[in-house]
Every structure is written in structure tokens, then in C-alpha cells.
DSSP file (Angstrom, degrees, kcal/mol; ACC not computed):
  #  RESIDUE AA STRUCTURE BP1 BP2  ACC     N-H-->O    O-->H-N    N-H-->O    O-->H-N    TCO  KAPPA ALPHA  PHI   PSI    X-CA   Y-CA   Z-CA
    1    1 A D              0   0    0      0, 0.0    57,-2.6     0, 0.0     2,-0.4   0.000 360.0 360.0 360.0  99.9  267.3   70.6  197.1
    2    2 A L  E     +A   57   0A   0     55,-0.2    27,-2.7    25,-0.2     2,-0.4  -0.992 360.0 173.8-133.2 128.9  267.3   68.7  200.4
    3    3 A K  E     -Ab  56  29A   0     53,-2.2    53,-3.4    -2,-0.4     2,-0.5  -0.998  14.7-157.1-137.0 139.1  266.0   65.2  201.0
    4    4 A L  E     -Ab  55  30A   0     25,-3.0    27,-3.0    -2,-0.4     2,-0.5  -0.975   5.8-156.0-117.7 122.0  266.1   63.0  204.1
    5    5 A L  E     +Ab  54  31A   0     49,-3.1    49,-1.5    -2,-0.5     2,-0.3  -0.853  39.2 135.3 -93.1 126.7  265.9   59.2  203.8
    6    6 A G  E     - b   0  32A   0     25,-2.4    27,-3.2    -2,-0.5     2,-0.3  -0.854  49.6-121.6-154.4-174.0  264.6   57.8  207.0
    7    7 A M    >   -     0   0    0     -2,-0.3     3,-2.0    25,-0.2     6,-0.2  -0.981  26.9-127.4-144.6 134.8  262.4   55.5  209.0
    8    8 A W  T 3  S+     0   0    0     -2,-0.3    -1,-0.1     1,-0.3     6,-0.1   0.780 106.8  50.5 -55.1 -32.8  259.9   56.6  211.6
    9    9 A A  T 3  S+     0   0    0      4,-0.0    -1,-0.3    -3,-0.0     3,-0.1   0.454  83.8 107.3 -89.0  -0.2  261.3   54.2  214.4
   10   10 A S    <>  -     0   0    0     -3,-2.0     4,-2.1     1,-0.2     5,-0.2  -0.687  54.3-159.6 -85.8 118.7  264.9   55.2  214.0
   11   11 A P  H  > S+     0   0    0      0, 0.0     4,-2.0     0, 0.0    -1,-0.2   0.845  95.4  56.8 -60.8 -32.8  266.4   57.3  216.9
   12   12 A A  H  > S+     0   0    0      2,-0.2     4,-1.6     1,-0.2     5,-0.1   0.886 106.9  47.6 -67.2 -37.9  269.2   58.4  214.5
   13   13 A V  H  > S+     0   0    0      2,-0.2     4,-2.6    -6,-0.2    -1,-0.2   0.901 109.9  52.7 -68.2 -40.8  266.6   59.7  212.0
   14   14 A L  H  X S+     0   0    0     -4,-2.1     4,-2.3     1,-0.2    -2,-0.2   0.880 105.9  55.2 -61.5 -37.0  264.8   61.5  214.8
   15   15 A R  H  X S+     0   0    0     -4,-2.0     4,-2.1     2,-0.2    -1,-0.2   0.916 110.0  45.5 -60.9 -44.1  268.1   63.1  215.8
   16   16 A V  H  X S+     0   0    0     -4,-1.6     4,-2.6     2,-0.2    -2,-0.2   0.909 111.5  51.5 -67.9 -41.8  268.5   64.5  212.3
   17   17 A R  H  X S+     0   0    0     -4,-2.6     4,-2.0     1,-0.2    -1,-0.2   0.885 110.1  50.0 -62.9 -37.7  264.9   65.7  212.1
   18   18 A L  H  X S+     0   0    0     -4,-2.3     4,-2.7     2,-0.2    -1,-0.2   0.917 109.9  50.6 -65.1 -43.4  265.4   67.5  215.4
   19   19 A A  H  X S+     0   0    0     -4,-2.1     4,-2.4     1,-0.2    -2,-0.2   0.911 109.2  51.1 -61.2 -42.7  268.6   69.1  214.1
   20   20 A L  H  <>S+     0   0    0     -4,-2.6     5,-2.9     1,-0.2     4,-0.5   0.907 111.6  48.3 -59.8 -41.7  266.8   70.3  210.9
   21   21 A S  H ><5S+     0   0    0     -4,-2.0     3,-1.1     3,-0.2    -2,-0.2   0.929 110.7  49.3 -65.2 -46.3  264.1   71.8  213.1
   22   22 A I  H 3<5S+     0   0    0     -4,-2.7    -2,-0.2     1,-0.3    -1,-0.2   0.889 110.7  51.0 -60.9 -39.6  266.5   73.6  215.4
   23   23 A K  T 3<5S-     0   0    0     -4,-2.4    -1,-0.3    -5,-0.2    -2,-0.2   0.576 116.1-118.0 -75.0  -8.3  268.4   75.0  212.4
   24   24 A G  T < 5 +     0   0    0     -3,-1.1     2,-1.0    -4,-0.5    -3,-0.2   0.752  64.3 146.5  78.3  23.6  265.1   76.2  211.0
   25   25 A V      < +     0   0    0     -5,-2.9    -1,-0.2    -6,-0.2    -2,-0.1  -0.805   3.5 149.3 -96.0 100.5  265.3   74.1  207.9
   26   26 A S        +     0   0    0     -2,-1.0     2,-1.3     1,-0.1    -1,-0.2   0.572  47.6  85.1-107.4 -12.3  261.7   73.2  207.1
   27   27 A S        +     0   0    0     -3,-0.2     2,-0.3     2,-0.0   -25,-0.2  -0.679  63.4 110.0 -96.6  84.9  261.9   72.9  203.4
   28   28 A Y        -     0   0    0     -2,-1.3     2,-0.4   -27,-0.1   -25,-0.2  -0.987  64.2-116.1-149.9 154.8  263.0   69.3  202.7
   29   29 A E  E     -b    3   0A   0    -27,-2.7   -25,-3.0    -2,-0.3     2,-0.5  -0.780  24.0-153.0 -93.2 135.0  261.6   66.2  201.4
   30   30 A Y  E     -b    4   0A   0     -2,-0.4     2,-0.6   -27,-0.2   -25,-0.2  -0.935   7.2-167.0-108.9 127.7  261.3   63.2  203.7
   31   31 A Q  E     -b    5   0A   0    -27,-3.0   -25,-2.4    -2,-0.5     2,-0.3  -0.947  13.4-143.9-117.4 113.1  261.3   59.7  202.2
   32   32 A E  E     -b    6   0A   0     -2,-0.6     2,-0.3   -27,-0.2   -25,-0.2  -0.573  18.7-143.9 -73.4 131.2  260.2   56.9  204.4
   33   33 A E        -     0   0    0    -27,-3.2     2,-0.6    -2,-0.3   -25,-0.2  -0.756   5.6-146.6-100.4 145.3  262.2   53.7  203.8
   34   34 A D    >   -     0   0    0      3,-0.5     3,-1.4    -2,-0.3   -27,-0.0  -0.950   7.1-157.6-107.7 113.7  260.9   50.2  203.9
   35   35 A F  T 3  S+     0   0    0     -2,-0.6     3,-0.4     1,-0.3    -1,-0.1   0.617  91.7  59.1 -75.2  -9.9  263.7   47.9  205.1
   36   36 A D  T 3  S+     0   0    0      1,-0.2    -1,-0.3    -3,-0.0     2,-0.1   0.657 123.7  23.4 -82.7 -16.7  262.2   44.8  203.6
   37   37 A N  S <  S-     0   0    0     -3,-1.4    -3,-0.5     2,-0.0    -1,-0.2  -0.553  86.6-161.9-147.2  73.7  262.4   46.6  200.2
   38   38 A K        -     0   0    0     -3,-0.4    -3,-0.1    -5,-0.1    -5,-0.0  -0.300  24.3-112.4 -64.6 139.2  265.1   49.3  200.4
   39   39 A S     >  -     0   0    0      1,-0.1     4,-2.3     4,-0.0     5,-0.2  -0.298  15.3-121.5 -70.4 154.5  265.0   51.9  197.7
   40   40 A E  H  > S+     0   0    0      1,-0.2     4,-2.5     2,-0.2     5,-0.2   0.860 114.6  59.0 -61.4 -34.7  267.6   52.1  195.0
   41   41 A L  H  > S+     0   0    0      2,-0.2     4,-2.3     1,-0.2    -1,-0.2   0.915 107.0  45.5 -62.5 -43.2  268.2   55.7  196.2
   42   42 A L  H  > S+     0   0    0      2,-0.2     4,-2.5     1,-0.2    -2,-0.2   0.944 114.2  47.9 -64.5 -47.5  269.1   54.4  199.7
   43   43 A L  H  < S+     0   0    0     -4,-2.3    -2,-0.2     1,-0.2    -1,-0.2   0.864 116.8  43.4 -62.5 -36.5  271.3   51.6  198.3
   44   44 A R  H  < S+     0   0    0     -4,-2.5    -1,-0.2    -5,-0.2    -2,-0.2   0.841 116.3  47.3 -76.2 -34.5  273.1   54.0  196.0
   45   45 A S  H  < S+     0   0    0     -4,-2.3    -2,-0.2     1,-0.3    -3,-0.2   0.785 126.5  25.1 -81.0 -28.8  273.4   56.8  198.6
   46   46 A N     X  +     0   0    0     -4,-2.5     4,-2.1    -5,-0.2    -1,-0.3  -0.564  69.3 159.1-133.6  70.0  274.7   54.7  201.4
   47   47 A P  T  4 S+     0   0    0      0, 0.0    -1,-0.1     0, 0.0    -2,-0.1   0.699  71.2  55.6 -69.9 -18.5  276.4   51.7  199.7
   48   48 A V  T  4 S+     0   0    0     -3,-0.1    -2,-0.1     1,-0.1    -5,-0.0   0.970 128.4   8.4 -78.1 -56.2  278.6   50.8  202.8
   49   49 A H  T  4 S-     0   0    0      2,-0.1     3,-0.1    -6,-0.0    -1,-0.1   0.708  79.7-147.9-100.3 -23.6  275.9   50.4  205.5
   50   50 A K     <  +     0   0    0     -4,-2.1     2,-0.3     1,-0.2    -7,-0.1   0.867  58.8 119.5  56.4  38.6  272.7   50.6  203.5
   51   51 A M        -     0   0    0     -5,-0.1    -1,-0.2    -9,-0.1    13,-0.2  -0.844  55.5 -74.5-129.7 164.0  271.0   52.2  206.4
   52   52 A V  S    S+     0   0    0     60,-0.3    60,-0.2    -2,-0.3   -46,-0.1  -0.649  82.9  64.6 -95.7 159.5  269.2   55.5  207.3
   53   53 A P        +     0   0    0      0, 0.0    11,-1.1     0, 0.0     2,-0.4   0.490  56.4 160.8 -85.1 153.9  269.5   58.3  207.9
   54   54 A V  E     -AC   5  63A   0    -49,-1.5   -49,-3.1     9,-0.2     2,-0.5  -0.987  21.8-158.4-133.7 126.7  270.9   59.7  204.7
   55   55 A L  E     -AC   4  62A   0      7,-2.8     7,-2.8    -2,-0.4     2,-0.6  -0.914   4.7-161.3-102.9 128.7  270.7   63.4  203.9
   56   56 A I  E     +AC   3  61A   0    -53,-3.4   -53,-2.2    -2,-0.5     2,-0.5  -0.946  12.0 178.7-113.2 115.2  270.9   64.3  200.2
   57   57 A H  E >  S-AC   2  60A   0      3,-2.5     3,-1.8    -2,-0.6   -55,-0.2  -0.969  71.9 -16.3-121.5 119.6  271.8   67.9  199.7
   58   58 A A  T 3  S-     0   0    0    -57,-2.6    -1,-0.2    -2,-0.5   -56,-0.1   0.861 129.5 -53.3  54.8  38.5  272.2   69.2  196.1
   59   59 A G  T 3  S+     0   0    0    -58,-0.3    -1,-0.3     1,-0.2   -57,-0.1   0.438 115.6 114.5  82.0  -0.4  272.5   65.6  194.9
   60   60 A K  E <   -C   57   0A   0     -3,-1.8    -3,-2.5     2,-0.0     2,-0.2  -0.910  59.9-136.3-109.0 124.5  275.3   64.7  197.3
   61   61 A P  E     -C   56   0A   0      0, 0.0     2,-0.4     0, 0.0    -5,-0.2  -0.544  14.5-168.4 -82.3 142.5  274.6   62.1  200.1
   62   62 A V  E     -C   55   0A   0     -7,-2.8    -7,-2.8    -2,-0.2     2,-0.2  -1.000  15.0-163.1-125.5 126.9  275.7   62.5  203.7
   63   63 A C  E     +C   54   0A   0     -2,-0.4    -9,-0.2    -9,-0.2     4,-0.1  -0.718  45.6  44.4-114.6 160.8  275.4   59.5  205.9
   64   64 A E  S  > S-     0   0    0    -11,-1.1     4,-2.7    -2,-0.2     3,-0.2   0.672  75.6-112.5  76.7 125.9  275.5   58.7  209.6
   65   65 A S  H  > S+     0   0    0      1,-0.2     4,-2.5     2,-0.2     5,-0.2   0.864 113.8  49.1 -59.1 -42.9  273.5   61.0  212.0
   66   66 A T  H  > S+     0   0    0      1,-0.2     4,-1.9     2,-0.2    -1,-0.2   0.888 114.0  46.8 -67.1 -36.0  276.4   62.6  213.8
   67   67 A V  H  > S+     0   0    0     -3,-0.2     4,-2.4     2,-0.2    -2,-0.2   0.902 111.9  51.3 -68.7 -40.7  278.1   63.4  210.5
   68   68 A I  H  X S+     0   0    0     -4,-2.7     4,-3.0     2,-0.2    -2,-0.2   0.912 108.9  51.1 -61.7 -43.0  274.8   64.8  209.1
   69   69 A I  H  X S+     0   0    0     -4,-2.5     4,-2.2     2,-0.2    -1,-0.2   0.913 110.8  47.4 -63.7 -43.0  274.4   67.0  212.2
   70   70 A Q  H  X S+     0   0    0     -4,-1.9     4,-1.6     2,-0.2    -1,-0.2   0.903 112.8  50.6 -63.5 -39.9  277.9   68.4  211.9
   71   71 A Y  H  X S+     0   0    0     -4,-2.4     4,-3.6     1,-0.2     5,-0.3   0.934 109.9  49.2 -62.4 -46.7  277.2   69.0  208.2
   72   72 A L  H  X S+     0   0    0     -4,-3.0     4,-2.1     1,-0.2    -1,-0.2   0.893 107.5  55.3 -60.1 -39.9  273.9   70.8  208.9
   73   73 A D  H  < S+     0   0    0     -4,-2.2    -1,-0.2    -5,-0.2    -2,-0.2   0.870 118.0  34.4 -61.8 -36.4  275.6   73.0  211.4
   74   74 A E  H >< S+     0   0    0     -4,-1.6     3,-0.9    -3,-0.2    -2,-0.2   0.884 119.0  48.1 -85.7 -42.4  278.2   74.1  208.8
   75   75 A A  H 3< S+     0   0    0     -4,-3.6    -3,-0.2     1,-0.3    -2,-0.2   0.785 119.1  39.2 -72.4 -27.2  276.1   74.1  205.7
   76   76 A F  T 3< S+     0   0    0     -4,-2.1    -1,-0.3    -5,-0.3     2,-0.2  -0.305  86.5 135.0-119.1  47.6  273.2   76.1  207.3
   77   77 A A    <   +     0   0    0     -3,-0.9    -3,-0.1     3,-0.0     6,-0.0  -0.522  50.1  20.3 -89.7 161.3  275.2   78.5  209.4
   78   78 A G    >   +     0   0    0      3,-0.4     3,-2.3    -2,-0.2     0, 0.0  -0.249  69.0  98.3  79.7-168.3  274.5   82.2  209.6
   79   79 A D  T 3  S-     0   0    0      1,-0.3    -1,-0.1    -2,-0.0    -2,-0.0   0.779 121.5 -62.8  53.7  30.5  271.3   84.0  208.8
   80   80 A G  T 3  S+     0   0    0      1,-0.3    -1,-0.3     0, 0.0    -3,-0.0   0.583  95.5 149.6  75.1   9.3  270.4   84.0  212.5
   81   81 A R    <   -     0   0    0     -3,-2.3    -3,-0.4     1,-0.1    -1,-0.3  -0.565  49.0-114.8 -76.5 137.9  270.3   80.2  212.6
   82   82 A P        -     0   0    0      0, 0.0     2,-0.2     0, 0.0    -1,-0.1  -0.384  26.7-114.6 -70.9 149.8  271.3   78.7  216.0
   83   83 A A        -     0   0    0      1,-0.1     4,-0.1    -2,-0.1   -10,-0.0  -0.583  12.1-151.0 -79.3 145.6  274.4   76.6  216.2
   84   84 A L  S    S+     0   0    0     -2,-0.2    -1,-0.1   -15,-0.1   -14,-0.1   0.759  83.2  42.8 -86.2 -27.9  273.9   72.9  217.1
   85   85 A L  S    S-     0   0    0    -15,-0.1     7,-0.1     1,-0.1    -1,-0.1  -0.886  97.5 -97.3-117.9 150.1  277.3   72.6  218.7
   86   86 A P        -     0   0    0      0, 0.0     6,-0.1     0, 0.0    -2,-0.1  -0.229  24.5-129.9 -61.7 154.3  279.0   75.1  221.1
   87   87 A A  S    S+     0   0    0     -4,-0.1    -2,-0.0     4,-0.1     3,-0.0   0.831  85.5  88.9 -73.6 -33.5  281.5   77.5  219.7
   88   88 A D  S  > S-     0   0    0      1,-0.1     4,-2.5     2,-0.0     5,-0.2  -0.496  77.2-138.6 -70.0 128.7  284.2   76.6  222.3
   89   89 A P  H  > S+     0   0    0      0, 0.0     4,-2.2     0, 0.0    -1,-0.1   0.869 102.1  48.8 -57.4 -39.4  286.4   73.7  221.2
   90   90 A Y  H  > S+     0   0    0      2,-0.2     4,-2.3     1,-0.2     5,-0.2   0.939 112.3  47.3 -67.2 -45.2  286.3   72.1  224.7
   91   91 A E  H  > S+     0   0    0      1,-0.2     4,-2.3     2,-0.2    -1,-0.2   0.865 111.4  52.3 -64.3 -35.0  282.6   72.4  225.0
   92   92 A R  H  X S+     0   0    0     -4,-2.5     4,-2.5     2,-0.2    -1,-0.2   0.909 108.7  50.7 -63.8 -42.1  282.2   70.9  221.5
   93   93 A A  H  X S+     0   0    0     -4,-2.2     4,-2.4    -5,-0.2    -2,-0.2   0.907 110.0  49.7 -62.5 -41.9  284.4   68.0  222.4
   94   94 A V  H  X S+     0   0    0     -4,-2.3     4,-2.2     2,-0.2    -1,-0.2   0.917 110.6  49.8 -63.1 -43.5  282.3   67.4  225.5
   95   95 A A  H  X S+     0   0    0     -4,-2.3     4,-2.1     1,-0.2    -2,-0.2   0.906 111.9  48.2 -62.3 -41.3  279.1   67.5  223.5
   96   96 A R  H  X S+     0   0    0     -4,-2.5     4,-2.5     2,-0.2    -1,-0.2   0.877 108.5  55.1 -67.3 -36.7  280.6   65.0  221.0
   97   97 A F  H  X S+     0   0    0     -4,-2.4     4,-2.5     1,-0.2    -2,-0.2   0.947 110.6  44.6 -58.5 -48.7  281.7   62.7  223.8
   98   98 A W  H  X S+     0   0    0     -4,-2.2     4,-2.4     2,-0.2    -2,-0.2   0.861 111.6  52.7 -68.8 -34.6  278.1   62.6  225.2
   99   99 A A  H  X S+     0   0    0     -4,-2.1     4,-2.3     2,-0.2    -1,-0.2   0.925 112.2  45.6 -63.3 -43.2  276.6   62.0  221.7
  100  100 A A  H  X S+     0   0    0     -4,-2.5     4,-2.9     2,-0.2    -2,-0.2   0.887 110.9  53.8 -66.1 -38.8  279.1   59.1  221.2
  101  101 A F  H  X S+     0   0    0     -4,-2.5     4,-2.0     2,-0.2     5,-0.2   0.929 109.9  46.7 -60.9 -46.2  278.3   57.8  224.7
  102  102 A I  H  X>S+     0   0    0     -4,-2.4     4,-2.4     1,-0.2     5,-1.1   0.922 113.6  49.2 -63.1 -43.4  274.6   57.7  223.9
  103  103 A D  H  <5S+     0   0    0     -4,-2.3     4,-0.3     1,-0.2    -2,-0.2   0.930 113.6  46.3 -59.8 -45.3  275.2   56.1  220.6
  104  104 A D  H  <5S+     0   0    0     -4,-2.9    -1,-0.2     1,-0.2    -2,-0.2   0.789 120.8  36.4 -70.8 -28.3  277.4   53.4  222.1
  105  105 A T  H  <5S+     0   0    0     -4,-2.0    -1,-0.2    -5,-0.2    -2,-0.2   0.710 132.7  13.1-100.7 -21.8  275.1   52.6  225.0
  106  106 A S  T ><5S+     0   0    0     -4,-2.4     3,-1.1    -5,-0.2     4,-0.4   0.746 111.0  63.2-124.6 -39.1  271.6   52.9  223.6
  107  107 A L  G > <S+     0   0    0     -5,-1.1     3,-1.7    -4,-0.3     4,-0.5   0.818  92.2  66.0 -67.0 -30.5  271.4   53.1  219.8
  108  108 A P  G >  S+     0   0    0      0, 0.0     3,-0.7     0, 0.0    -1,-0.2   0.841 100.3  53.6 -58.3 -27.9  272.9   49.6  219.1
  109  109 A F  G <  S+     0   0    0     -3,-1.1    -2,-0.2     1,-0.2    -3,-0.0   0.649 112.6  44.4 -77.7 -13.1  269.8   48.2  220.7
  110  110 A C  G <  S+     0   0    0     -3,-1.7    -1,-0.2    -4,-0.4    -3,-0.1   0.306  80.3 139.2-110.1   6.6  267.7   50.2  218.3
  111  111 A A    <   -     0   0    0     -3,-0.7     2,-0.5    -4,-0.5  -101,-0.0  -0.263  34.9-161.7 -59.9 134.5  269.6   49.5  215.1
  112  112 A I              0   0    0    -60,-0.2   -60,-0.3     1,-0.1    -1,-0.1  -0.972 360.0 360.0-121.5 118.2  267.3   49.0  212.2
  113  113 A E              0   0    0     -2,-0.5    -1,-0.1   -62,-0.1    -2,-0.0   0.392 360.0 360.0-114.1 360.0  268.8   47.2  209.2
């Protein structure tokens, strides 16, 4: 039971959809959100920011794209699925640094509330 709440124009949602694709997770429901009329599911699932993306897995919401990606990497490990982050702790730290850098320098200009 996997559902992604998103919006087509959100770079953060596209990041999660790409991660799902890389992990080979194709069986999920996608729900497009209308920010002029946010769904009760979105408001209930992300009561702090009330923004997408939100991944709902087995009825439990996971918010924020970087957190969702780390969750996907752990929850859908094994079975020949590729890792999203390097195994080496230093290389993982470098990847997280660059992800944060991109978020800090470009995504604020694309924030959709």
C-alpha cells in the first residue's frame, strides 16, 4: 500500500518519483494535489508544512523529499534493487551535502505552497 501525494510542477516530487523509479517501485498510487484546495489527506499527513511530497506507506506518512528518499532506500532494500546512496559513509555524506546544496540554492525559488 503505497501512495505519493504530489504536484506535477514540484522538483521535490519529481525527485521522489525518480527515486521510486530507480528502486524499481512501480506499483504506487499517485495523487495530484491542488494547492488552492488541499486535500484532507495532505493536511492530515503533513500537518506541519502542509506541502508535497508526502509518501504514505502502509498508512504511515513520510514527509520531505530527502527524508522520503532515505526511507525508500531502507524500506525497499535488497531483492536486487539498487541503492540510492553510496554504501561508504563518506561518499554518502558527500551525496547528502550536494543534495542539501541543491535544495538550498534552487528549490526555494520553486517552492509551491
